[in-house]
N, C-alpha and C positions, 0 to 999 in steps of 0.2 A: 503493499500499500504506499501511496505517496504521503507527503508529509501532513499529518492531522494536527490541526489547531482547534483547541477548545477555547471559546471566547464568549463574552456576554453578548446577548442578542441586542441588535440596535433597531430603531424605527425603520432604517432602511431594509431590514431584513424581514419586514412584516409580510409582503407577498408570499414569500416562500413558507414563513411560518404558518400562514393561513392555509397554504396548500397541505403543509404537513398535518394540520389539525383535521382537514377532510380526509386526508390518507388514514390517519389513525381512527376516526370515526368509522370509515369504511372497513377497516381491519377488524373492528371491534363488534359491528353489526351482527355476525354470525354468533356471537357469544351472548348477545343480549336483545331479545325481540322487543324490549320496551323503549330502545332508543326512537325518538320521533323521526318521522319522515323528513327528508330534505326540504327546505334548508334547515340544518341544525348546527349549533356551535357549542363546544364544551367550555370554552374559556373566553374572556376578554383579553386577547394577546396584546392588542395595542395598549391597553391600561396597564398590563402586568409589566411590559417593557419599561414603564416609567415609575413603577412603584418601589419604594425602598424595602418593603417587607416580602418582595418576590424577586427571585433571582432566575432569569431564563438564560440558558446557554445553549449554544450550538456547536456542533462540530462542523469542522469546515476542512475540505481537502482541495488543495489547488484552487482556492477561490469558490468551490462549489460547496453549498450547504448540504449536508448529508444526514445530520442527526440534531435532535432537540431534546430538552428536558427542562422542567422547572422545580424550584423549590419555594415552597409558600409557608410562611409563619402562620400556624392556626392556633387558635384557642383551644386548650383541652377541655374535656368534660370536668366538671368540678370535683368529682370524686377520685380523680387520678392524682398521683403524687407530682405531677409536672403541670404547671400552668399553660405553657406552650409547647408546641411541638413542630417539627419540620415535616411537611407533607411534600412528597414528591410526585410529579404528574407530567404529562405531555411528553412522555417517553417515545420517540419516534426516530426510527432509522430507515432511510431509504433501502429498499432489498438489495441492491446490489453491494451495499456496504455492511450488511448484517453478518454476524459471526466473526467480525475483526476486532472486538473488543472496544469499539467506539462507545457503546451503550455503558460499559464499565467506566470508561474515563469520564463521561457525562455525569454518572452517578457520583464518582469520587469528588468531582469539582462541587457538585451539589451539596454533599455531605459535608465537605469542607466549609461551605458557606454557612450551612446549618450550625455547625459547631461554633463558627465565628460569631454567629448570633446568639450563642448560649443555648441552642437547641440540641440537647443530647438524644432526645427521643425523636426518631425519624421513621415515618410510616409512608406507605403508598397503598394503592388498591390495584388488584389485577383480577381478571375473570379466572375463576377456578379451571376452567376448560382450557385457557390459554397456555398450554404446557411450555411452548418456547420461552414466553415472557417469565413464567414461574422459575424455570431453570436458570434463566438469566439473573433474575433477582437473587435466587438462592446462591447463586455462584459468587455474588458480592457481599453475602452475609445476611440478607433478609430472612426471616422465618415466617412461616404461617402463624398467624395469631388469633384471628376472629373469622369466624365463617358466616357470612350473611346469607340467609335463606329467603325464599319468597314462595308463595303460593298463588296460582292463578285460577 
């Protein structure tokens, strides 16, 4: 692989980040029949780029944006032993660059940011049937914690 750079997202990256979001939604639709019909959006990416309590990073290879992720400071439930935690999301890597360790580097950058914010508890959500994503997150140290269930 050519030289990978992990950097903060900028407003100039917005078009690509919005495309990544739609690709992520498309990839998750098979796991969740409750995702609304298009047009749908998960995030307010433009706002996130400018917020101090959110860090969006991208992976760039030779000027091409290939991966993304964010960390968000969230308030914990009042009964937990921490007031805030870091929440990771918007994890997307274009297919041609998957399996090359880019997501690991994105996560490492986000975890580092969380720790710098004093956030030692870090969480994310992933569909239980998304086995490749589960394996990737377990590979960097995440462990299953809570299983959310539903009935229709």
